[in-house]
Biopython code that builds the backbone (N, CA, C, O; Angstrom):
import numpy as np
from Bio.PDB.StructureBuilder import StructureBuilder

atoms = [
    (1, "MET", "N", (0.847, -1.168, 0.000)),
    (1, "MET", "CA", (0.000, 0.000, 0.000)),
    (1, "MET", "C", (0.888, 1.224, 0.000)),
    (1, "MET", "O", (1.805, 1.312, 0.817)),
    (2, "GLY", "N", (0.652, 2.151, -0.870)),
    (2, "GLY", "CA", (1.451, 3.366, -0.965)),
    (2, "GLY", "C", (0.579, 4.596, -0.883)),
    (2, "GLY", "O", (-0.649, 4.519, -0.936)),
    (3, "PHE", "N", (1.225, 5.711, -0.754)),
    (3, "PHE", "CA", (0.539, 6.993, -0.657)),
    (3, "PHE", "C", (1.290, 7.976, -1.532)),
    (3, "PHE", "O", (2.498, 8.148, -1.368)),
    (4, "ASN", "N", (0.609, 8.616, -2.444)),
    (4, "ASN", "CA", (1.222, 9.626, -3.300)),
    (4, "ASN", "C", (0.807, 11.002, -2.831)),
    (4, "ASN", "O", (-0.341, 11.216, -2.443)),
    (5, "CYS", "N", (1.741, 11.932, -2.868)),
    (5, "CYS", "CA", (1.483, 13.275, -2.375)),
    (5, "CYS", "C", (2.195, 14.271, -3.274)),
    (5, "CYS", "O", (3.258, 13.966, -3.815)),
    (6, "GLY", "N", (1.634, 15.435, -3.437)),
    (6, "GLY", "CA", (2.272, 16.495, -4.212)),
    (6, "GLY", "C", (2.417, 17.753, -3.381)),
    (6, "GLY", "O", (1.624, 18.004, -2.473)),
    (7, "ILE", "N", (3.430, 18.540, -3.694)),
    (7, "ILE", "CA", (3.645, 19.825, -3.034)),
    (7, "ILE", "C", (3.419, 20.899, -4.093)),
    (7, "ILE", "O", (4.125, 20.945, -5.100)),
    (8, "VAL", "N", (2.439, 21.752, -3.862)),
    (8, "VAL", "CA", (2.051, 22.769, -4.832)),
    (8, "VAL", "C", (2.115, 24.134, -4.160)),
    (8, "VAL", "O", (1.745, 24.271, -2.994)),
    (9, "GLY", "N", (2.580, 25.140, -4.886)),
    (9, "GLY", "CA", (2.614, 26.485, -4.324)),
    (9, "GLY", "C", (3.174, 27.491, -5.309)),
    (9, "GLY", "O", (3.585, 27.144, -6.416)),
    (10, "LEU", "N", (3.183, 28.718, -4.891)),
    (10, "LEU", "CA", (3.711, 29.802, -5.703)),
    (10, "LEU", "C", (5.224, 29.665, -5.865)),
    (10, "LEU", "O", (5.867, 28.955, -5.092)),
    (11, "PRO", "N", (5.797, 30.344, -6.869)),
    (11, "PRO", "CA", (7.248, 30.278, -7.052)),
    (11, "PRO", "C", (8.005, 30.880, -5.866)),
    (11, "PRO", "O", (7.556, 31.854, -5.260)),
    (12, "ASN", "N", (9.144, 30.294, -5.547)),
    (12, "ASN", "CA", (10.083, 30.833, -4.564)),
    (12, "ASN", "C", (9.503, 30.929, -3.152)),
    (12, "ASN", "O", (9.737, 31.910, -2.445)),
    (13, "VAL", "N", (8.743, 29.905, -2.744)),
    (13, "VAL", "CA", (8.180, 29.909, -1.389)),
    (13, "VAL", "C", (8.722, 28.787, -0.516)),
    (13, "VAL", "O", (8.362, 28.699, 0.658)),
    (14, "GLY", "N", (9.593, 27.913, -1.066)),
    (14, "GLY", "CA", (10.227, 26.887, -0.252)),
    (14, "GLY", "C", (9.744, 25.473, -0.481)),
    (14, "GLY", "O", (9.946, 24.616, 0.379)),
    (15, "LYS", "N", (9.111, 25.197, -1.612)),
    (15, "LYS", "CA", (8.632, 23.842, -1.887)),
    (15, "LYS", "C", (9.790, 22.849, -1.978)),
    (15, "LYS", "O", (9.710, 21.753, -1.424)),
    (16, "SER", "N", (10.857, 23.221, -2.667)),
    (16, "SER", "CA", (12.016, 22.326, -2.799)),
    (16, "SER", "C", (12.707, 22.127, -1.457)),
    (16, "SER", "O", (13.165, 21.026, -1.153)),
    (17, "THR", "N", (12.786, 23.174, -0.659)),
    (17, "THR", "CA", (13.382, 23.054, 0.673)),
    (17, "THR", "C", (12.556, 22.118, 1.538)),
    (17, "THR", "O", (13.113, 21.302, 2.272)),
    (18, "LEU", "N", (11.233, 22.223, 1.464)),
    (18, "LEU", "CA", (10.349, 21.325, 2.203)),
    (18, "LEU", "C", (10.522, 19.890, 1.718)),
    (18, "LEU", "O", (10.599, 18.965, 2.526)),
    (19, "PHE", "N", (10.583, 19.702, 0.402)),
    (19, "PHE", "CA", (10.795, 18.368, -0.164)),
    (19, "PHE", "C", (12.100, 17.768, 0.344)),
    (19, "PHE", "O", (12.134, 16.611, 0.762)),
    (20, "ASN", "N", (13.169, 18.550, 0.309)),
    (20, "ASN", "CA", (14.470, 18.066, 0.784)),
    (20, "ASN", "C", (14.431, 17.725, 2.269)),
    (20, "ASN", "O", (15.059, 16.755, 2.695)),
    (21, "ALA", "N", (13.707, 18.505, 3.058)),
    (21, "ALA", "CA", (13.608, 18.223, 4.492)),
    (21, "ALA", "C", (12.803, 16.949, 4.747)),
    (21, "ALA", "O", (13.178, 16.146, 5.602)),
    (22, "LEU", "N", (11.713, 16.756, 4.023)),
    (22, "LEU", "CA", (10.876, 15.572, 4.218)),
    (22, "LEU", "C", (11.582, 14.292, 3.792)),
    (22, "LEU", "O", (11.442, 13.254, 4.439)),
    (23, "THR", "N", (12.334, 14.366, 2.711)),
    (23, "THR", "CA", (13.008, 13.169, 2.208)),
    (23, "THR", "C", (14.413, 13.000, 2.773)),
    (23, "THR", "O", (15.075, 12.001, 2.491)),
    (24, "ALA", "N", (14.873, 13.954, 3.561)),
    (24, "ALA", "CA", (16.219, 13.936, 4.167)),
    (24, "ALA", "C", (17.299, 13.783, 3.098)),
    (24, "ALA", "O", (18.274, 13.055, 3.287)),
    (25, "THR", "N", (17.114, 14.478, 1.973)),
    (25, "THR", "CA", (18.085, 14.463, 0.880)),
    (25, "THR", "C", (18.271, 15.886, 0.367)),
    (25, "THR", "O", (17.655, 16.825, 0.870)),
    (26, "ALA", "N", (19.110, 16.029, -0.619)),
    (26, "ALA", "CA", (19.251, 17.298, -1.334)),
    (26, "ALA", "C", (18.904, 17.056, -2.803)),
    (26, "ALA", "O", (19.546, 17.602, -3.701)),
    (27, "ALA", "N", (17.888, 16.235, -3.035)),
    (27, "ALA", "CA", (17.519, 15.823, -4.391)),
    (27, "ALA", "C", (16.974, 16.986, -5.217)),
    (27, "ALA", "O", (17.239, 17.075, -6.416)),
    (28, "ALA", "N", (16.216, 17.872, -4.580)),
    (28, "ALA", "CA", (15.632, 18.998, -5.301)),
    (28, "ALA", "C", (16.551, 20.206, -5.181)),
    (28, "ALA", "O", (16.949, 20.590, -4.081)),
    (29, "GLN", "N", (16.881, 20.799, -6.321)),
    (29, "GLN", "CA", (17.728, 21.990, -6.297)),
    (29, "GLN", "C", (16.955, 23.129, -5.650)),
    (29, "GLN", "O", (15.823, 23.409, -6.044)),
    (30, "ALA", "N", (17.546, 23.782, -4.672)),
    (30, "ALA", "CA", (16.905, 24.895, -3.976)),
    (30, "ALA", "C", (17.807, 26.116, -4.098)),
    (30, "ALA", "O", (18.964, 26.080, -3.680)),
    (31, "ALA", "N", (17.281, 27.194, -4.670)),
    (31, "ALA", "CA", (18.039, 28.432, -4.821)),
    (31, "ALA", "C", (17.092, 29.608, -4.609)),
    (31, "ALA", "O", (15.873, 29.443, -4.591)),
    (32, "ASN", "N", (17.662, 30.775, -4.452)),
    (32, "ASN", "CA", (16.871, 31.949, -4.104)),
    (32, "ASN", "C", (16.457, 32.743, -5.346)),
    (32, "ASN", "O", (16.664, 33.955, -5.407)),
    (33, "PHE", "N", (15.874, 32.061, -6.329)),
    (33, "PHE", "CA", (15.298, 32.759, -7.468)),
    (33, "PHE", "C", (14.141, 31.932, -8.012)),
    (33, "PHE", "O", (14.163, 30.704, -7.930)),
    (34, "PRO", "N", (13.129, 32.598, -8.568)),
    (34, "PRO", "CA", (11.943, 31.887, -9.057)),
    (34, "PRO", "C", (12.275, 30.918, -10.192)),
    (34, "PRO", "O", (13.206, 31.137, -10.967)),
    (35, "PHE", "N", (11.501, 29.859, -10.267)),
    (35, "PHE", "CA", (11.579, 28.841, -11.318)),
    (35, "PHE", "C", (12.931, 28.121, -11.352)),
    (35, "PHE", "O", (13.370, 27.666, -12.409)),
    (36, "CYS", "N", (13.580, 28.022, -10.205)),
    (36, "CYS", "CA", (14.842, 27.276, -10.105)),
    (36, "CYS", "C", (14.580, 25.792, -10.343)),
    (36, "CYS", "O", (15.352, 25.127, -11.034)),
    (37, "THR", "N", (13.503, 25.279, -9.780)),
    (37, "THR", "CA", (13.148, 23.868, -9.923)),
    (37, "THR", "C", (11.905, 23.780, -10.797)),
    (37, "THR", "O", (10.805, 24.103, -10.349)),
    (38, "ILE", "N", (12.075, 23.345, -12.040)),
    (38, "ILE", "CA", (10.909, 23.208, -12.910)),
    (38, "ILE", "C", (10.625, 21.750, -13.249)),
    (38, "ILE", "O", (9.532, 21.419, -13.709)),
    (39, "GLU", "N", (11.607, 20.878, -13.022)),
    (39, "GLU", "CA", (11.411, 19.448, -13.257)),
    (39, "GLU", "C", (10.833, 18.794, -12.004)),
    (39, "GLU", "O", (11.204, 19.170, -10.892)),
    (40, "PRO", "N", (9.935, 17.827, -12.161)),
    (40, "PRO", "CA", (9.376, 17.134, -10.992)),
    (40, "PRO", "C", (10.451, 16.349, -10.242)),
    (40, "PRO", "O", (11.382, 15.818, -10.847)),
    (41, "ASN", "N", (10.311, 16.285, -8.942)),
    (41, "ASN", "CA", (11.205, 15.495, -8.093)),
    (41, "ASN", "C", (10.390, 14.391, -7.443)),
    (41, "ASN", "O", (9.241, 14.603, -7.055)),
    (42, "ILE", "N", (10.983, 13.222, -7.327)),
    (42, "ILE", "CA", (10.303, 12.084, -6.718)),
    (42, "ILE", "C", (11.154, 11.590, -5.564)),
    (42, "ILE", "O", (12.362, 11.403, -5.708)),
    (43, "GLY", "N", (10.520, 11.379, -4.419)),
    (43, "GLY", "CA", (11.240, 10.888, -3.252)),
    (43, "GLY", "C", (10.412, 9.867, -2.502)),
    (43, "GLY", "O", (9.211, 9.731, -2.734)),
    (44, "ARG", "N", (11.057, 9.160, -1.612)),
    (44, "ARG", "CA", (10.381, 8.149, -0.802)),
    (44, "ARG", "C", (10.687, 8.442, 0.659)),
    (44, "ARG", "O", (11.840, 8.649, 1.039)),
    (45, "VAL", "N", (9.640, 8.454, 1.467)),
    (45, "VAL", "CA", (9.786, 8.717, 2.895)),
    (45, "VAL", "C", (9.277, 7.502, 3.650)),
    (45, "VAL", "O", (8.134, 7.083, 3.465)),
    (46, "ALA", "N", (10.109, 6.945, 4.484)),
    (46, "ALA", "CA", (9.703, 5.782, 5.285)),
    (46, "ALA", "C", (8.893, 6.247, 6.487)),
    (46, "ALA", "O", (9.282, 7.178, 7.192)),
    (47, "VAL", "N", (7.771, 5.592, 6.708)),
    (47, "VAL", "CA", (6.936, 5.854, 7.879)),
    (47, "VAL", "C", (6.963, 4.581, 8.713)),
    (47, "VAL", "O", (6.253, 3.623, 8.406)),
    (48, "PRO", "N", (7.783, 4.561, 9.771)),
    (48, "PRO", "CA", (7.935, 3.339, 10.562)),
    (48, "PRO", "C", (6.611, 2.894, 11.189)),
    (48, "PRO", "O", (5.818, 3.714, 11.652)),
    (49, "ASP", "N", (6.395, 1.593, 11.192)),
    (49, "ASP", "CA", (5.187, 1.015, 11.779)),
    (49, "ASP", "C", (5.587, -0.294, 12.457)),
    (49, "ASP", "O", (6.028, -1.229, 11.789)),
    (50, "LYS", "N", (5.437, -0.363, 13.761)),
    (50, "LYS", "CA", (5.846, -1.552, 14.515)),
    (50, "LYS", "C", (5.059, -2.793, 14.095)),
    (50, "LYS", "O", (5.525, -3.917, 14.287)),
    (51, "ARG", "N", (3.881, -2.599, 13.530)),
    (51, "ARG", "CA", (3.091, -3.746, 13.080)),
    (51, "ARG", "C", (3.782, -4.485, 11.942)),
    (51, "ARG", "O", (3.581, -5.687, 11.770)),
    (52, "GLN", "N", (4.598, -3.770, 11.162)),
    (52, "GLN", "CA", (5.327, -4.434, 10.075)),
    (52, "GLN", "C", (6.292, -5.473, 10.623)),
    (52, "GLN", "O", (6.422, -6.559, 10.058)),
    (53, "GLU", "N", (6.966, -5.151, 11.714)),
    (53, "GLU", "CA", (7.906, -6.097, 12.322)),
    (53, "GLU", "C", (7.173, -7.347, 12.803)),
    (53, "GLU", "O", (7.657, -8.464, 12.617)),
    (54, "GLN", "N", (6.013, -7.160, 13.417)),
    (54, "GLN", "CA", (5.227, -8.296, 13.898)),
    (54, "GLN", "C", (4.759, -9.156, 12.728)),
    (54, "GLN", "O", (4.814, -10.384, 12.792)),
    (55, "LEU", "N", (4.304, -8.514, 11.668)),
    (55, "LEU", "CA", (3.841, -9.235, 10.486)),
    (55, "LEU", "C", (4.998, -9.992, 9.821)),
    (55, "LEU", "O", (4.818, -11.120, 9.362)),
    (56, "ALA", "N", (6.171, -9.380, 9.770)),
    (56, "ALA", "CA", (7.337, -10.035, 9.173)),
    (56, "ALA", "C", (7.736, -11.276, 9.964)),
    (56, "ALA", "O", (8.170, -12.266, 9.376)),
    (57, "LYS", "N", (7.597, -11.237, 11.278)),
    (57, "LYS", "CA", (7.911, -12.410, 12.105)),
    (57, "LYS", "C", (6.942, -13.551, 11.820)),
    (57, "LYS", "O", (7.343, -14.713, 11.755)),
    (58, "ILE", "N", (5.666, -13.215, 11.650)),
    (58, "ILE", "CA", (4.645, -14.231, 11.389)),
    (58, "ILE", "C", (4.869, -14.877, 10.022)),
    (58, "ILE", "O", (4.825, -16.100, 9.888)),
    (59, "VAL", "N", (5.110, -14.046, 9.013)),
    (59, "VAL", "CA", (5.242, -14.522, 7.643)),
    (59, "VAL", "C", (6.630, -15.098, 7.376)),
    (59, "VAL", "O", (6.784, -15.970, 6.522)),
    (60, "GLY", "N", (7.628, -14.623, 8.089)),
    (60, "GLY", "CA", (8.996, -15.086, 7.886)),
    (60, "GLY", "C", (9.747, -14.297, 6.828)),
    (60, "GLY", "O", (10.617, -14.844, 6.151)),
    (61, "SER", "N", (9.424, -13.020, 6.677)),
    (61, "SER", "CA", (10.092, -12.175, 5.684)),
    (61, "SER", "C", (11.543, -11.925, 6.070)),
    (61, "SER", "O", (11.875, -11.807, 7.250)),
    (62, "GLN", "N", (12.397, -11.847, 5.062)),
    (62, "GLN", "CA", (13.803, -11.538, 5.302)),
    (62, "GLN", "C", (14.046, -10.034, 5.320)),
    (62, "GLN", "O", (14.920, -9.558, 6.044)),
    (63, "ASN", "N", (13.287, -9.285, 4.536)),
    (63, "ASN", "CA", (13.448, -7.832, 4.442)),
    (63, "ASN", "C", (12.164, -7.135, 4.848)),
    (63, "ASN", "O", (11.064, -7.622, 4.587)),
    (64, "ILE", "N", (12.319, -5.983, 5.493)),
    (64, "ILE", "CA", (11.180, -5.130, 5.825)),
    (64, "ILE", "C", (11.413, -3.792, 5.141)),
    (64, "ILE", "O", (12.394, -3.106, 5.426)),
    (65, "ILE", "N", (10.512, -3.424, 4.241)),
    (65, "ILE", "CA", (10.631, -2.160, 3.522)),
    (65, "ILE", "C", (9.378, -1.340, 3.802)),
    (65, "ILE", "O", (8.307, -1.677, 3.299)),
    (66, "PRO", "N", (9.482, -0.259, 4.601)),
    (66, "PRO", "CA", (8.306, 0.578, 4.874)),
    (66, "PRO", "C", (7.804, 1.239, 3.596)),
    (66, "PRO", "O", (8.595, 1.715, 2.782)),
    (67, "THR", "N", (6.490, 1.263, 3.425)),
    (67, "THR", "CA", (5.908, 1.925, 2.255)),
    (67, "THR", "C", (4.855, 2.899, 2.677)),
    (67, "THR", "O", (4.248, 3.556, 1.832)),
]
sb = StructureBuilder()
sb.init_structure("model")
sb.init_model(0)
sb.init_chain("A")
sb.init_seg("    ")
for serial, (resi, resn, name, xyz) in enumerate(atoms, 1):
    if name == "N":
        sb.init_residue(resn, " ", resi, " ")
    sb.init_atom(name, np.array(xyz, "f"), 0.0, 1.0, " ", f" {name:<3s}", serial, name[0])
structure = sb.get_structure()
């Protein structure tokens, strides 16, 4: 199960900075002039859930990948 989200706003208000903070990366170029980032950026943010660990123990999964 996944969740898709978009960040929309006026130019030069910090959307790329917010994206970089949420994804803990510097994937989106952030600069102090309008239209610096015009290409879409895609990132993945893990949302830890203790139920995944319990489910992995029951099923016998080798890897746990939060989605």
